[in-house]
Phi, psi and omega in degrees: 000116185251357183267119182298329179293317178297321178296322177298316179297321178298317178298321179298320180295317179298319181298316180295332179272007179067019175265079189289332179296310182288330176297315179298321178297317180297316179296322180296317178299318181297321179300320182293332182264338188282144176237359182268123184296319181297316179293324180299320178298319179296318181295317177298317180298316180293319180292328175301322178297320178298314181295325176299314180296326181275001179063030174259079194288325179297319178293322180297316179296320180296314179295319179297321179296322179295322177294320180292326178299326179280317182224100186293344180257018179285098188295325179293317179296319179299316183292321179293323176294322178300316179297316182294316181296324177299316180294330179279358178085007180266072190293322182295320178291321178297321180298317180300317179293319180295325179296319177298318179298315181295327178292320180289321181230080185297337182269358181286109184296328181296316179295318181297319180294320179297317179299315180298316182295314181296320179300316180294319180296320179296318179299318180294318180298317179296321180296315180295316180300316181297317180296315180295317180302319180295318180296315180299314181300317181295318180299313180296323178300316180295315185292324183273353178270112183295340181271358180296148178295146183301319181297317180296318180299315180298317180296317179296321179297314180295319178296322180294320178298314180298316181297322180294338180275346178267139184302311182296317180294317179299318181294320180292320177299315182297316185287338185255043175061026185293324182296319178297318179293323177295324177297322177298321178297319181295321183289347175292337181064013172282120188306316181295317180291322178298314179299315180299316181295314182295318180292326176295316178299321178299315178298320181293330182277335188302122174069017182223094186300315183298314182291320179298318179295316180297318180294320178302313182291324181291313182286320183089133182296328179297317180295317181300315181292327176296316178297322181289341183279351186293154181271057177221111189302315182296312182293316180301317180293319180296318179292322176301317178296323177298313181293325177293321178297316178297317180297317178303317179296316181295329178274355180079024179256181180083208184294152176291149178297145176292153176304135176093353176270081188295143180298331184297344179288341185247130179285175178305129187271353185301321181296318179295318180296320179295319179298315179298315182299314181298319181292323177295320178295322177296324180299328185300327187248010181272132178286345181276356182265133178290166176300319177301313182297322179295319177299319180296317180298317179296318180297319178296319178294317178302320186280326192251345185272303181295152178295142176274332181241115180301339179288341177285118185279351184272102175248031184297329179296320179294312181296327177296315180294321179297316181290327187252347187220358183300319180296327180290321178293319178298325178297322179295313181292339180273001180290145178239104186305330184282352182262148178295151179083006180290143176296149175300126182227157166257177180291344182259351190302308187289326176294320178296322177294321177296321178297320178297317177303319181293316181296319179297317181295317179294336183276355179284147192256345185209166182298318178302322177295320179291323178296320178298316178302312182296316182298317178300315180297312183298314182296320181291319180291319178301322181294341181265344181278118182216106181303337181274349182228092186296325180299317180295319180295323178302319179297322179296316179295319179297324177297314179301318178300318179294321178293323178298334176275353177251249178286097191300317181299317178296318179302320179293326176293322178293327176296334180282353177297145184304124172087353185291308180297319180298321179295321179299312182294320181297322180297333178298331181273001180290154177278338183283132180298322183296323177297315181297317183298313180295320184294312183292326177298316179294320180294328177302313183284337182276346190273016181257025174226136189303314183297322179290317180299319179297318179299316181295319180297318183289323191245343190236345185300318180300315179298318180297321178295320179296316178301315182300320182287319190272321189290148174255355179281114184299322179302314181291317181303311181296316182293323178296318179295314181298317181299315180299307183296317182298316181297314181295316181300314181296319181295317179297314180299319179296319179297320179293324176297319178295318180298319183270358179053046188258019170286153175289130177236140178282134179285127181277129177279121184308318182299319180291325177298314179298319180296319179296319178295320180299322181271011175061035175267154180288127177245116181296131180258148180291135177294138182307324183275003173262002178287156191305317184295323177293317181298316180301317180298318180295319179298316181297320180292322177297316180296319180295329181279358178084035183295331182296318178299320179295317179296320179298323177293321179297321180295331181280356183299156179302147184300333179291333181268317183272094181281168178299325179294320178294321177300318180298318179298316180296320179297321178298317180296314179303316181298319178295320180295330184277000187301317180271119181306331182293335183272349188292329176296319178297318181298318179295316183298328182266011175091015182293321181299314180294320183292330184287333186301308179296331179292331180279347185257325184231147178131199178287160179301317180296315180299318180295322180293316180298315180295320179297321180294320177297318176300319180298319179298319179290315183295333185293327187237354185261156172287115184304328181294333180267315183292321183226072187295155175067217183286349185299330183299328181290336178287341183279337186300312183300313177302322179294317180297325181297334180282351178282350178304138183294345178283343177281162183278170186300321181295319178296318177301312185296312184289330174295318178296321178296316179298316179293326177297316179298315180295316186292346177271359186270310186200160177299321183297320178291320178298317179298321179297317180298318180294316182294335177281002174078031184279337189303311181301321180291317180298317179298320179299319182290343176293344181249014179292153177285334182287123186300315184292321177297317181297317181294314181298317180295319181294317179297320179297315180297323179297321177292322182291337183297340179291333184285137176295331183280342185289156174283100193302134175297330177302319179290319182297314183291331177291325185275332187229107179294328180299322179296323179301311182293324180296322183298319184283349179273349188295287175204170177292339179298334178302318180295320180297319180295316180297320179296320179296321178298319183288347177245013186297147179293326178283119186299323181292320178295317178301318180298318180296320178299319180292324177295318177300316179300317179298317180296321178295317180295320181290336184297318179193158180294324181298317178295317180301319181297319179300317182289322181294327181284352179262181179289352181299328180299317179297321180295315180298320180294317180299313182290318183292333181280350183295152179295150178302136182214115183306327183291328181231027182299324181297328178289313181297317181295324179297318179294319179295322178299319178299314181294320179300317180296321178295322176296320179300324178285345183081021183273335177223162179274160180308142182282127176258130184244000000 
């Protein structure tokens, strides 16, 4: 359609049909084709009506204004702009447009009524404004008067904070020189007044980008950061919240903008955000900043710099901080509190800095960005290593220790730098306590990689033992002991993983192997002693030697010694040991079941999955009362349910279902626990899997769960979904056996549910009914249905009779004679 008049008519039809979106589209198309000014005014006017209906008032006012620019006496456009301006809160402008309309058509009752309403609203607004202005003025007078009573001052401060959180109050404070007066309160340095002023400013900035930007520029980022640097926890936290509120506004987060706060009022915020970031980075290395203030700066960077959504491809804030502030963050983690000249720190400062290092590293999107991060770290640490200046070198070692607590992989690469590990070990032999303390702390974090642990055992264990014997410093003594034990434990766990060959290996595709050989590329071959028969022999010998008891002792080690990496290695070994069902009884007898539970709950994601899988293998074939005695069995349910996730592999799904089936057959309490862990939807999904064994396991598990009052009853499911009925009978013949057991169950309620399921299956289709009649279920139904009426179990007898009646209706059986 190329005719603007036809498009206008089309838009009118859509508008009359209340399809305002399509009406606006038609008017917009017509505007692009139209060259007649009079028609253009009509189109703008009509589209303004659409925007009014859609409650897009700023757009409605804009379109009406364009129509008025073409025809200043367009009464419809004037009235529509008046309506839009009223909704935007611009009552005085709306009144002027309504007044023009009333002048043109003095007898129009609608215009007269609008004028009266707007006049009353303006009077009320002025009254409130005047009242608010007076209140604000009075509050500031009380607060700035040093002779005011303390009680009055406190009340005025609290009232000002409340007023600042209300949109109308915040606007009146802002318009009446309030920011300047609040600044005067801050400059008094009276803690109560400073807190009141800062909290009022936070309320005024919330959800209002224009006002937040104006306040930021008026106060100045330097002043805000200076206030946040003070050694007063309450004030520092309040200023931190103010800066976070301003940042949220600049990033477009927090409350939605109020109607009428047009984006055009605020300039590009990137410059302001960059300014805030640079000032926070400067705070990290300033000696004038308190430990509290440094923590606040780190927390703000942690919260606002890395991307919150990985789908967002813009990580420019992160790369900016790495290029301009990574060395400053490294300087913080490299501080040694016991040395003179250390920056003011709290007990959390360096850990928070390590977390920031980790978040920045995780937020990088490609290898070149990660390489840049690594190079900056390496160059900065190298610049601090000086054999002639031990204090400077200590800071370098402390930095490596801090990085190991953040991006662990990067930390391990830094350990590979020439001389770093040797320097750590050498410092252990120093006579200075501070050297020993930094060295053993670094070795604790370095000992979670096999090559590093081996190096420490070869070169440092003797020194660590000497330190432990000689030093009187408890911090050093404990760290030396932890480093020794941690290193040995990790090395032992790594050796057991090698023995059981329980590292993850990629399956080689034969076709690709042949292709690689054809192109004369190196193809790694499996070591002869890594073949299955050799591995099995080693596993059997380990079990015979009592390795499970040793692993159980390792799991009980102190958390400082047993790292997440060590837990993952132990979980891998347990999974390998559980591979043969015949060995699982031995593992349970030696305490393996109990040891696996904490490994499935805490540690790396991979470690938790491996431990959960080992638990599933044990739970699938063991008596839960023996394998997990007492209340311990309930702790196993969650790890098993976690394996039902579709991201896990088929074997993990299958063995978890077997374990849950075994558990669900034990007691009502266990069934309730499985339901409360949210397993039902996953189990139901697996009932429709194409894989026969998965389908069978899920169905058996669901059959056991049907006994629970808390379970989503199969009786209800089969009644609601005929498709489910047909799917159930396709699983295996065991389904019929389970249903038959339910229909003969000693518990009357369970028996009733089984009979209801049978009725639903029979009702679903004649074909299903025929399958059931041809099984032993018919004899069960006949036996129950023939019983004499009994009020106590009449519902059970009636359910069986209903099944038989339905079968008679199909003509599958003859009438029942009683």
